[in-house]
Structures are given as structure tokens and as C-alpha cells.
C-alpha atoms as a printed R data frame, in Angstrom:
    type eleno elety resid chain resno       x      y       z
1   ATOM     1    CA   UNK     A     1 -34.985 -0.212  40.610
2   ATOM     2    CA   UNK     A     2 -32.321  1.033  38.236
3   ATOM     3    CA   UNK     A     3 -28.811 -0.281  38.883
4   ATOM     4    CA   UNK     A     4 -25.610  0.851  37.289
5   ATOM     5    CA   UNK     A     5 -22.522 -1.249  36.909
6   ATOM     6    CA   UNK     A     6 -19.286  0.528  37.631
7   ATOM     7    CA   UNK     A     7 -16.193 -0.892  36.014
8   ATOM     8    CA   UNK     A     8 -12.791  0.129  37.227
9   ATOM     9    CA   UNK     A     9 -10.542  1.566  34.563
10  ATOM    10    CA   UNK     A    10  -7.866 -1.073  35.200
11  ATOM    11    CA   UNK     A    11 -10.256 -3.989  34.666
12  ATOM    12    CA   UNK     A    12 -11.178 -3.170  31.050
13  ATOM    13    CA   UNK     A    13  -8.980 -5.078  28.635
14  ATOM    14    CA   UNK     A    14  -7.117 -2.848  26.244
15  ATOM    15    CA   UNK     A    15  -8.515 -3.033  22.745
16  ATOM    16    CA   UNK     A    16  -5.886 -3.769  20.148
17  ATOM    17    CA   UNK     A    17  -6.497 -2.450  16.694
18  ATOM    18    CA   UNK     A    18  -5.134 -4.695  13.999
19  ATOM    19    CA   UNK     A    19  -4.530 -3.952  10.358
20  ATOM    20    CA   UNK     A    20  -6.455 -6.217   7.979
21  ATOM    21    CA   UNK     A    21  -4.001 -7.544   5.404
22  ATOM    22    CA   UNK     A    22  -6.585 -7.782   2.608
23  ATOM    23    CA   UNK     A    23  -7.769 -4.188   2.953
24  ATOM    24    CA   UNK     A    24  -4.223 -2.851   3.214
25  ATOM    25    CA   UNK     A    25  -3.101 -4.887   0.206
26  ATOM    26    CA   UNK     A    26  -5.944 -3.650  -1.954
27  ATOM    27    CA   UNK     A    27  -5.460 -0.027  -0.849
28  ATOM    28    CA   UNK     A    28  -1.704  0.006  -1.429
29  ATOM    29    CA   UNK     A    29  -1.987 -1.808  -4.760
30  ATOM    30    CA   UNK     A    30  -4.542  0.710  -5.961
31  ATOM    31    CA   UNK     A    31  -2.419  3.606  -4.703
32  ATOM    32    CA   UNK     A    32   0.685  2.334  -6.514
33  ATOM    33    CA   UNK     A    33  -1.275  1.570  -9.706
34  ATOM    34    CA   UNK     A    34  -2.841  5.045  -9.759
35  ATOM    35    CA   UNK     A    35   0.572  6.614  -9.144
36  ATOM    36    CA   UNK     A    36   2.026  4.579 -12.010
37  ATOM    37    CA   UNK     A    37  -0.789  5.593 -14.369
38  ATOM    38    CA   UNK     A    38  -0.410  9.250 -13.402
39  ATOM    39    CA   UNK     A    39   3.314  9.060 -14.083
40  ATOM    40    CA   UNK     A    40   2.692  7.615 -17.538
41  ATOM    41    CA   UNK     A    41   0.015 10.278 -18.200
42  ATOM    42    CA   UNK     A    42   2.476 12.982 -17.110
43  ATOM    43    CA   UNK     A    43   4.936 11.720 -19.701
44  ATOM    44    CA   UNK     A    44   2.328 12.003 -22.467
45  ATOM    45    CA   UNK     A    45   1.311 15.455 -21.277
46  ATOM    46    CA   UNK     A    46   4.890 16.758 -21.124
47  ATOM    47    CA   UNK     A    47   7.517 14.371 -22.517
48  ATOM    48    CA   UNK     A    48  10.390 16.832 -22.014
49  ATOM    49    CA   UNK     A    49   9.556 17.450 -18.351
50  ATOM    50    CA   UNK     A    50  10.933 14.157 -17.100
51  ATOM    51    CA   UNK     A    51  14.011 12.544 -18.603
52  ATOM    52    CA   UNK     A    52  12.770  9.117 -19.763
53  ATOM    53    CA   UNK     A    53  11.218  8.355 -16.375
54  ATOM    54    CA   UNK     A    54  14.394  7.035 -14.786
55  ATOM    55    CA   UNK     A    55  12.608  6.352 -11.495
56  ATOM    56    CA   UNK     A    56  10.195  3.966 -13.212
57  ATOM    57    CA   UNK     A    57  13.084  2.099 -14.777
58  ATOM    58    CA   UNK     A    58  14.797  1.929 -11.381
59  ATOM    59    CA   UNK     A    59  11.806  0.545  -9.433
60  ATOM    60    CA   UNK     A    60  10.127 -1.524 -12.148
61  ATOM    61    CA   UNK     A    61  12.516 -4.140 -13.580
62  ATOM    62    CA   UNK     A    62  11.998 -4.735 -17.279
63  ATOM    63    CA   UNK     A    63  10.120 -1.458 -17.809
64  ATOM    64    CA   UNK     A    64  10.643  0.315 -21.126
65  ATOM    65    CA   UNK     A    65   8.765  3.496 -21.892
66  ATOM    66    CA   UNK     A    66   6.000  3.471 -24.526
67  ATOM    67    CA   UNK     A    67   5.534 -0.215 -25.310
68  ATOM    68    CA   UNK     A    68   2.311 -2.067 -24.499
69  ATOM    69    CA   UNK     A    69   3.957 -5.134 -22.933
70  ATOM    70    CA   UNK     A    70   6.116 -2.895 -20.764
71  ATOM    71    CA   UNK     A    71   3.095 -0.791 -19.771
72  ATOM    72    CA   UNK     A    72   1.203 -3.851 -18.519
73  ATOM    73    CA   UNK     A    73   4.343 -5.239 -16.861
74  ATOM    74    CA   UNK     A    74   4.765 -1.965 -14.958
75  ATOM    75    CA   UNK     A    75   1.115 -2.018 -13.914
76  ATOM    76    CA   UNK     A    76   1.369 -5.599 -12.660
77  ATOM    77    CA   UNK     A    77   4.608 -4.827 -10.824
78  ATOM    78    CA   UNK     A    78   2.974 -1.787  -9.178
79  ATOM    79    CA   UNK     A    79   0.115 -3.962  -7.958
80  ATOM    80    CA   UNK     A    80   2.615 -6.565  -6.756
81  ATOM    81    CA   UNK     A    81   4.585 -3.997  -4.753
82  ATOM    82    CA   UNK     A    82   1.400 -2.994  -2.952
83  ATOM    83    CA   UNK     A    83   0.742 -6.590  -1.921
84  ATOM    84    CA   UNK     A    84   4.386 -7.093  -0.982
85  ATOM    85    CA   UNK     A    85   4.290 -4.156   1.426
86  ATOM    86    CA   UNK     A    86   0.934 -5.253   2.866
87  ATOM    87    CA   UNK     A    87   2.021 -8.862   3.396
88  ATOM    88    CA   UNK     A    88   5.131 -7.722   5.250
89  ATOM    89    CA   UNK     A    89   3.834 -4.685   7.154
90  ATOM    90    CA   UNK     A    90   0.402 -5.809   8.395
91  ATOM    91    CA   UNK     A    91   1.495 -9.030  10.154
92  ATOM    92    CA   UNK     A    92   4.467 -7.250  11.725
93  ATOM    93    CA   UNK     A    93   2.269 -4.416  12.937
94  ATOM    94    CA   UNK     A    94  -0.374 -6.807  14.244
95  ATOM    95    CA   UNK     A    95   2.280 -8.841  16.068
96  ATOM    96    CA   UNK     A    96   3.791 -5.847  17.826
97  ATOM    97    CA   UNK     A    97   0.376 -4.288  18.525
98  ATOM    98    CA   UNK     A    98  -0.735 -7.412  20.399
99  ATOM    99    CA   UNK     A    99   2.654 -7.826  22.058
100 ATOM   100    CA   UNK     A   100   2.719 -4.317  23.543
101 ATOM   101    CA   UNK     A   101  -0.951 -3.709  24.307
């Protein structure tokens, strides 16, 4: 005999989707690093198009255009900003997602 179990819609616990901090941190760090590298490549492709990359200087403390130490500092800072956002956003999202499920 074949029996079927019927579950009322109200009795199923709501599934809460959480954001994994590690995956978000890696994804954002890679996104910011690629954006940084594309910005530097854009400068080499057309140096007169952007005036000394003022946005990079604003968001990346210690950044100076066209020096190796500054290039690596900007890359490390870009990776750090990705982890900063992930370490703040993911736990907050996970907290509120479980609170209001």
C-alpha cells in the first residue's frame, strides 16, 4: 500500500538563507582587485583620459600613481576593503535574516 504524507504549509519551518562570510569576502576582494587593476590598465591605455586617478587617491590612502610600492599597496588595500565589507555585511545580514524569518 502506498501512503503519502501531507504536511500543512504552516508546519514547515521557514528556511533561512545565510551569507557565508568566507565566500563573500573572497568574491568582494577579487571584485575590488580586478576593478583596481582595470583602473590602472585604463591609465596606461589613455593617460589623458583620467586626471591622475583622483578617485584612487581618495579611497586608497598612501597611493601614488606609477610606483611599484604604491601599486602593491593599492592592491592590498583593495583586497582589504573586500574583506572589510564582507566581515561587516555578512554577519549583519545573517543576524537579521534569522531574526525576521
